[in-house]
C-alpha positions in Angstrom: 0.0 0.0 0.0 1.4 3.4 -1.0 1.9 6.0 1.6 -1.1 8.1 0.5 -3.4 5.0 0.4 -2.2 4.0 3.9 -3.0 7.4 5.2 -6.5 7.2 3.8 -7.0 3.7 5.2 -6.0 4.8 8.7 -8.3 7.8 8.4 -11.2 5.5 7.4 -10.5 3.1 10.3 -10.5 6.0 12.7 -13.7 7.3 11.3 -15.3 3.8 11.7 -14.2 3.7 15.3 -11.4 1.1 14.8 -8.6 3.2 16.1 -10.7 4.6 18.9 -11.4 1.2 20.4 -8.1 -0.5 19.7 -6.1 0.9 22.6 -9.0 0.2 24.9 -9.3 -3.4 23.7 -5.5 -4.0 24.3 -5.7 -2.3 27.7 -8.5 -4.6 28.7 -6.4 -7.7 28.1 -3.5 -6.3 30.3 -3.4 -6.8 34.0 -4.3 -3.6 35.9 -1.2 -1.8 37.1 -1.2 -1.5 40.9 -1.8 2.0 42.1 0.2 3.4 45.0 -1.9 3.8 48.1 -3.4 7.2 48.6 -1.5 9.3 51.2 -3.2 9.6 54.5 -5.0 12.9 54.9 -3.1 15.4 57.1 -3.9 15.3 60.7 -6.0 18.2 61.8 -4.1 20.8 63.9 -4.5 20.3 67.6 -7.3 22.3 69.1 -6.0 24.5 72.0 -8.0 24.3 75.1 -9.6 27.6 76.0 -8.0 29.5 78.9 -10.1 28.7 82.0 -12.2 31.5 83.4 -10.6 33.8 85.9 -11.1 33.1 89.6 -10.3 35.4 92.6 -8.7 34.9 96.0 -9.4 37.2 98.9 -6.3 37.9 101.0 -6.4 38.6 104.8 -6.0 42.4 104.3 -9.0 42.5 101.9 -6.9 42.5 98.7 -8.5 40.5 95.8 -6.3 38.9 93.2 -7.6 37.4 90.0 -5.9 34.3 88.5 -6.4 31.5 86.1 -5.4 27.9 86.8 -5.6 24.5 85.1 -4.3 21.0 85.5 -3.3 18.9 88.5 -0.1 18.4 90.5 2.5 20.7 91.8 1.7 24.4 91.7 3.7 26.6 89.2 2.9 30.2 89.9 3.6 32.8 87.1 4.3 36.4 88.1 4.1 39.0 85.3 6.1 42.1 84.9 5.2 45.8 84.7 2.6 47.0 82.2 1.2 43.5 82.1 -1.2 41.1 83.8 -2.0 37.4 84.0 -2.8 37.2 80.3 0.9 37.5 79.6 1.2 33.8 80.4 -1.8 32.6 78.3 0.3 30.5 75.9 2.0 28.7 78.8 -1.1 27.6 80.7 -2.0 24.6 78.6 1.5 23.2 78.1 2.2 23.5 81.9 -1.2 22.0 82.7 -0.1 18.8 81.0 2.5 18.2 83.8 1.7 20.6 86.7 -1.0 22.9 88.0 -0.1 26.4 86.7 -1.4 29.6 88.2 -1.1 32.9 86.5 -2.3 35.8 88.6 -2.4 39.6 88.2 -0.5 41.6 90.8 -2.4 43.9 93.1 -3.1 46.9 90.8 -3.1 45.2 87.4 -6.1 44.3 85.3 -8.7 43.0 86.2 -8.0 43.8 89.9 -9.7 46.8 91.5 -8.0 47.2 94.8 -8.0 50.4 96.8 -4.7 52.4 96.8 -2.3 52.2 99.6 0.8 54.2 100.4 4.3 52.6 100.2 3.4 50.2 97.4 6.4 48.4 95.9 7.6 44.9 94.9 7.8 44.2 98.6 4.0 44.6 98.8 3.7 42.3 95.8 5.9 39.7 97.5 3.7 39.8 100.6 0.6 39.4 98.4 2.1 36.4 96.7 3.0 34.8 100.0 -0.6 35.4 101.3 -2.0 33.9 98.1 0.2 30.8 98.4 -0.9 30.3 102.0 -4.6 31.0 101.3 -4.7 28.5 98.4 -2.5 26.0 100.2 0.0 25.9 97.4 3.3 25.7 99.4 5.9 24.9 98.5 5.3 26.3 94.9 7.4 26.6 91.9 7.7 30.4 91.2 8.3 31.7 87.7 8.8 35.5 87.5 9.4 37.8 84.5 10.8 41.3 84.9 9.1 43.1 87.9 7.5 39.7 88.6 11.0 38.3 88.9 11.8 41.0 91.4 8.7 40.0 93.3 9.9 36.4 93.3 13.4 37.4 94.4 12.0 39.2 97.4 9.8 36.3 98.2 12.8 34.0 98.3 14.5 36.3 100.8 11.4 36.8 103.0 9.5 33.5 102.6 11.8 30.8 101.4 9.6 28.1 103.0 6.9 28.9 100.4 9.1 28.1 97.5 10.2 24.8 95.9 12.1 26.2 92.9 12.6 29.8 91.6 12.9 30.9 88.0 13.9 34.6 87.5 13.8 36.2 84.0 15.7 39.4 84.4 14.7 40.8 87.7 15.3 44.6 87.7 17.0 44.7 91.1 18.4 48.2 90.3 19.8 48.6 93.8 22.4 45.9 93.0 24.1 48.3 90.5 25.3 50.6 93.3 26.6 47.6 95.4 28.9 46.1 92.8 32.5 45.5 93.9 35.9 45.9 92.3 36.2 47.0 88.7 32.4 46.9 88.3 31.7 49.4 91.1 32.2 52.6 89.2 30.4 51.6 86.0 27.6 50.0 88.0 27.1 53.2 90.0 27.2 55.3 86.8 24.5 53.0 85.4 22.4 53.3 88.5 22.7 57.1 88.5 21.7 57.2 84.8 18.6 55.1 85.4 17.5 57.3 88.3 18.2 60.6 86.5 16.8 59.8 83.1 14.1 57.3 83.8 12.8 57.2 87.4 13.0 61.0 88.1 11.1 62.1 85.0 8.6 59.3 85.4 8.0 60.4 88.9 7.4 64.0 87.8 4.9 62.9 85.1 2.9 60.6 87.5 2.8 63.3 90.2 1.1 65.6 87.7 -1.3 62.8 86.8 0.1 62.5 83.3 0.2 58.7 83.0 0.9 58.6 79.2 3.9 60.8 79.6 5.3 58.7 82.5 4.9 55.5 80.5 6.4 57.2 77.4 9.5 58.1 79.5 10.0 54.5 80.5 9.5 53.1 77.0 11.8 55.6 75.4 14.5 55.0 78.0 14.6 51.2 77.9 14.5 51.1 74.1 17.3 53.7 73.9 15.1 55.7 71.5 13.5 59.0 72.4 10.8 58.3 69.9 10.0 54.7 70.7 6.6 55.5 72.4 5.6 57.6 69.4 6.1 54.6 67.1 3.5 52.6 69.0 0.1 52.3 67.3 -2.9 53.6 69.1 -3.9 50.1 70.0 -0.5 49.3 71.4 -0.6 52.4 73.5 -4.0 51.6 74.9 -3.0 48.0 75.7 0.1 49.3 77.5 -1.7 51.9 79.5 -4.3 49.4 80.6 -1.8 48.1 83.2 0.0 51.3 84.1 -2.1 52.0 87.2 0.4 50.4 89.5 2.9 53.2 88.6 0.3 55.8 89.7 1.0 54.5 93.2 4.7 53.4 93.0 5.9 56.6 91.5 3.9 59.0 93.8 3.6 57.4 97.3 5.5 54.2 96.8 8.9 52.9 95.6 9.6 51.6 92.1 12.9 49.8 92.9 13.2 48.9 96.6 16.6 48.3 98.2 17.7 44.7 98.4 21.0 43.9 100.2 23.7 41.8 98.7 24.0 39.7 101.9 20.3 38.8 101.7 20.6 37.6 98.1 23.8 35.6 99.0 21.9 33.8 101.8 19.2 32.3 99.4 19.3 28.5 99.7 16.9 27.5 97.0 17.1 26.0 93.5 17.3 29.1 91.3 17.3 29.4 87.5 18.1 32.6 85.7 16.8 33.3 82.2 18.6 36.1 80.3 18.2 37.6 76.9 21.4 38.2 74.9 19.9 41.3 73.3 18.1 42.7 76.4 18.7 46.0 78.1 22.4 46.2 79.2 21.7 47.1 82.8 19.6 43.9 83.2 22.6 41.8 81.9 24.8 43.4 84.6 22.2 42.6 87.3 21.9 39.0 86.1 25.7 38.7 86.2 25.7 39.8 89.8 22.8 37.5 90.8 24.7 34.6 89.2 27.7 35.5 91.2 25.8 35.8 94.5 23.3 33.0 94.6 24.8 29.7 95.6 24.3 26.9 93.1 22.4 29.1 90.6 21.9 27.9 87.0 21.8 30.5 84.2 20.6 30.1 80.6 21.1 33.0 78.1 19.1 33.0 74.9 21.5 34.9 72.5 19.0 36.3 70.1 16.3 37.1 72.6 15.4 40.5 74.2 13.9 41.1 77.6 10.7 39.5 76.2 12.3 36.0 75.9 9.1 34.4 77.1 7.3 35.7 74.1 10.2 35.3 71.6 11.4 31.9 72.8 8.3 30.4 74.6 9.2 26.7 73.9 12.8 27.1 75.0 11.9 29.0 78.1 9.2 26.4 79.0 11.6 23.5 78.5 14.2 25.2 80.7 11.7 25.5 83.5 10.5 21.9 83.0 14.1 20.7 83.4 14.7 22.9 86.4 11.6 21.7 88.2 12.2 18.0 87.3 15.7 18.2 88.6 14.4 19.3 92.0 11.4 17.1 92.6 
């Protein structure tokens, strides 16, 4: 058959349906090729348990502290820092509840507490409140985890009420008084750092709060710790509102109270508890100096520094911080 005739014959066979059915007929005689099993559908993401509703405890002096708790077992009490409240720890409640009984509470004048003002308010007051809460809820000895001003509260608790503590974790306690108690080569730069904090942060904050200008007082703090005179102005309106929600404690500390109470070196050196220090490698320099001194003073202390973290290491490295506390608690059961 010539090429043209062959082309026409194939065309006719196709038109008659021959070529259309031919591959199908051959395929029908072949054994079916086994198909790989279908991949299993991805597992749904775990559903986070909702944060339990807040409860409240009435202390002997009439102070009411709100807190959230979950889980069973040994009590782990989270103490938040300044311009914050118990919601700072929301992401830690569920993971800790799988192993312990976490408590996150708001200090005396932080949301949603509505306690009457007192004179002389400071971290010492907060420490006494924490001691009273532990005793009222029968939580002793508890594992205490404090961040920033909450860590200062925990440090004072360790000095005044060590019997209430099982382990202590301090994330950059602002024990500013230590800066003027440094020895040797650190004495002069430490005192200079202390004087700078008092002159350029505490004094202007005091002046603003005495005038009732809470936003100006908070702005002074934010600008100072960020090392940027325009840091507060860069906050969005919502960020400013969220920050000011928990500024009421400073209305009292900076007018009739004390922002940074004196803590003596000898009292810190006398602490006989399992202590873990958490530090941020990119935090405020004065907090690094303070942690250096705490590490030197506290017998048997363990310190972990997260090189890329700032003062907010609990928000930036939540899993690493949590695992560090797990290990610390488990090592001292």
